[in-house]
N, C-alpha and C positions, 0 to 999 in steps of 0.2 A: 504494499500500500504506500501511496505517495502523499506527502503533505506539501501542498503548493502554496507558498507564501508570496502574495503580491505585495511587495514592500511599499510601493507607492507608484504614482503615475508620472512623476517627473522624468523627462527624457531629453537627450541632447540631439534628437532628430525630430522631425515633424512629418512622419509618413502620411501620404495622402489618403490612406485607407484606415488610419488608426482610429480605434473606437474611443480612445482615452483623451483626445484633445479637449482642453478646458477643465481637466480634472487634476492638473499638475500639483495643486496645493493639498491634495488628499493623500495621506500616507500613514502607515503603521508607525507608531512610536517604537523605539528600541525595546521598551518594556513590554509592549503588546506583542512584538514579534517573539521575544524570549518566552513570554507566557504561552503563545501558540506552539512554540517548539516543545515546551514542557508537556503541554496537554497532548500534543500529538504522540509523544513517546509513551505517555500513560495509556493512550488508546491503541497502542500497538503499531504505530507508523514507524517504518524502518528507513524510509527514504524521504528526502526533502528537496524541494526545488525553490530557489530564490528567483523571482521574476519581477516584472514591473509593467509599465514604465521601463526605465533602464536602471537595474539594481547596482551597477558599478558606480553610479553617482553617489551612492550612500556611503557616508564616512564610517558607518558602523558595520559595513558588510563583512569585513574580515573578522570582526568580533562575533558576529552572528554565525558565521561559518564555523569558527572555533567552538562556539557554544553548542552548535548542532553536533559536532563530533564528540564533545565532552558528554553530551546527553546520550550518545550511543547510536546516532543515525549512521547507518552503514554506507550510505551513498549520499553525496551532496551534489546537486545539479545547479548550474547557473545558466539562466536564459538571458542572453545579452545581444546587443547589436555589434559587439566586438570592438568598437572603436578604441576603447582604452586598452584593449589587449594588444594593440599594435606595438605598445611599449613592453618589451619582454619582462621587465621587472614587475609590472603589474600582474602579468600572468603567473610569474613565479610566486608572488605573494599569495595569490588565490589558491594555487596548487598546494603550496606549503601549508596553508590554513586548513585544507581538507577538501577543496572542490575537486571532484574526480570525473564529472561529466559537464561538458560545455556544449550548449546549443547556441549557435550563432544565426541570427536572422539576416540572411543575405538578400532576401526579398526577390531580387533578380540579379543576374550576373554581369550584364553589360554596364560599363561605367556611366554613360549618359543616361540610360534608363534608370539605373540605380539612384543616381543623384537627383534626377527629376522626381522620383518617387519619394525619397527621404527628405527632399526639399532643403538640402544642405550641400553646397559645392565642396569639392575636395575631400570627400569622406570615403569614396570607393577604395582608394589606395589603403586607407587604414583598415577597412573591413577585410581586404585581401591579405594584408599583413597579419592580421589576427589569425586568419585561417592557416597561413603558412607557419606562424609561430606555434599554434596548437599541434599541427601535424608534426613539426620538427621535434616537439617535446614528447611525442608519442601519446598525446591525450585524446586522439580520435574524436574530433568534434562532429556533431550532427549539425547539418545546415538546414535551416528552415526556409522554405521557398513559398511565396504567396502565389496562389492561382487567382488572378483577376483578369479583367477584360484586356488590359494592356500588357500583361506579362505571360499569360499561359502559352502563347505560341512559341515563346523562346525556351520552354521547359526542356526539350531534348538537348538543346545546345548548353543549357545551364548544367544539366547532369553530366555531360561530357566535360565541361569546364571544371566542375568540382572534382571529377575523377582525375583529371590532369594535375590538380593541386594535391591529390592524395586524400581527399575527403570521400569516405565510402558510405557514410550514413546520411540520409536525406529524408526530411519530413515535408510533405506537401499539405499546405493549409489552404482551404478554400475561403475566399474573402467573405466576411460577415457584414450584413447590413444591420448593425446594432449601434446604439448609443450615438457617438459623434458621426459615425459613418452610415447612419440609418437612411439618409436621404440620397446617398451616393449610388443610385440605382445603376448608373452607367458603368460602375466598376464590377458589376455582377454578371458573369457570363453564364450561359446555359451549360449544365454539366455534360449534356450529350455532345456539345461542341468541344469541350475540354478533354473528354475521355480518349478520343483518337490520338491526341498529342501525348497524353499520359501513357497510352499503350506503347508508343515509340520510346518514351523515356524508360519505362519498365523493361522493355526488351534490351536496351543498352545496359541497364543496371544488372540484369541477370547475366549478361554476357561478360561483365567486367567485375563480378564479385561484389557489387554494391547492394546495400540494404535501403531500398526506397519505399517509404510507406505513405499511404494516402489516409488522411485523418477524417475527411468529411464526406467523400463521395461514396454512396451506398454500394454494396457489393453487387447488387442486381445490375447496375450500370457498368461495372468493371468487367463483367463476363469472366473470361479465363484468367484475367489478371486479379481476380478477387482475393488471392492470398496476400496481395500488397495492402489490403485494407487493414486499418488498425484503429481500434477504439480505446484510447487511454483510460476512459472512465471505467471500462470493464475490469481494470486492475485495482480499482478502489482509489479514488483521488478526493481528498478534502482540500477545498480552496479557501484560504483565509485572505481576505482583501481588506482595505481600509473601511469598506462599507458593510461587509457581511461575511459570514462563514457558511459554506454550503458544499454539498457533494457535487462533483462534476457531473455524475450521471443524472440525466433529467434536467440539467441546467440549459440555458439558452446558448451556452458555449459549445454544445455538442448536439448531436441528433437527439430528438425527443418526441418526434411525431411519426406515427405509422398511418399510411393511407390505405384505402380498401384493397389496393393491389398487393399490399404486403401480406395479406392473409394467405397462409399456407405456402409462403415462399420458402425455398430451401434454407435461406439465411435468417428466417424470422426470429429464431431463438437467440441469435448472436448479434443481430443488427440493431443498433439503437434507434434507427429511423432517420428522418431527414430533419435538418434544422428548420425551425418555424420561419425564420426570416426568409429562407429560400422558398419554402412552399407559398408563403404569402405573396411573393412577387412572381413566381414562375408557375405555380400550380403543380399538379401531379401528373401531367401528361407523359413526361419522360419515364416515370416509374411504372405507370400503367402500361405504356407501350412495351416496356421490357418484359412484362408478364402477359402480353397479348390481350390486354383489357382496355376498355374505354376510360378516358379520364373522368374524374368526378369533381376535381377542384380547379376552377378557373384561376388564371393569374390573379394575385391579390385576394384569393379566396381564403376561407377559414380552414385550417388544418384540423384533422381528426386526431386528437391526442389520447393516448392510452398509457 
């Protein structure tokens, strides 16, 4: 089980799809973060993740990592944009404190597209340096790639680019229309348009010994590539944020709705369903077609939750 601590929403980037814009002043205090760590261990959580916002901006991060190790967490993950890890000494401090898993949000791999997305010039080189430093240290980073209307077509090239850097673990995140990004409908592609590109990326990954996982596209759309689907919530995740504490399963951050076509699906028992924000804008036609059934939910319709 994983304890996911969202330390705060402050960040040194301003990604154009970020759901947290305008929330930068909301953060867990050090005392609240330590209390959550203690409670997590009492409740049997053995792994912890520090995320944000951008957690490397926190002056107390090293102390929190050390506290997690002292409390007995066997694995400590850091979710970061990686910019501060371009300085090797910063990486060394985090590693020595106890971070053993690094997830770096690369968003997309091409410099111009990356800097346009994060809305800060001169940052691509730092992100790439962070990946190189992590690989050189043998820390096997996971790269997080966002699938949105203006990035998904570059996915196969991004996977090949990451492989050339020595990165062999990649997570694919499908853009979410929630909070600050709720009205950015133009950023949301149809999953059936993205799947053929994902198929090409998966094929490259399998041929080159890479572990590429899809976090939000249901298995029924992935077809023979369904083994690449991954539902982190199935492993038991408690999210502690500045605003609330909740289980990842059933939250708006993951699939939580099943449509009529889901009934008797081969994957029904293990699939969390579709995110509500996606169904509300796209309807269920894609999922119904995958099962040879007529759609029941029009675009911006109401999802059937169970």
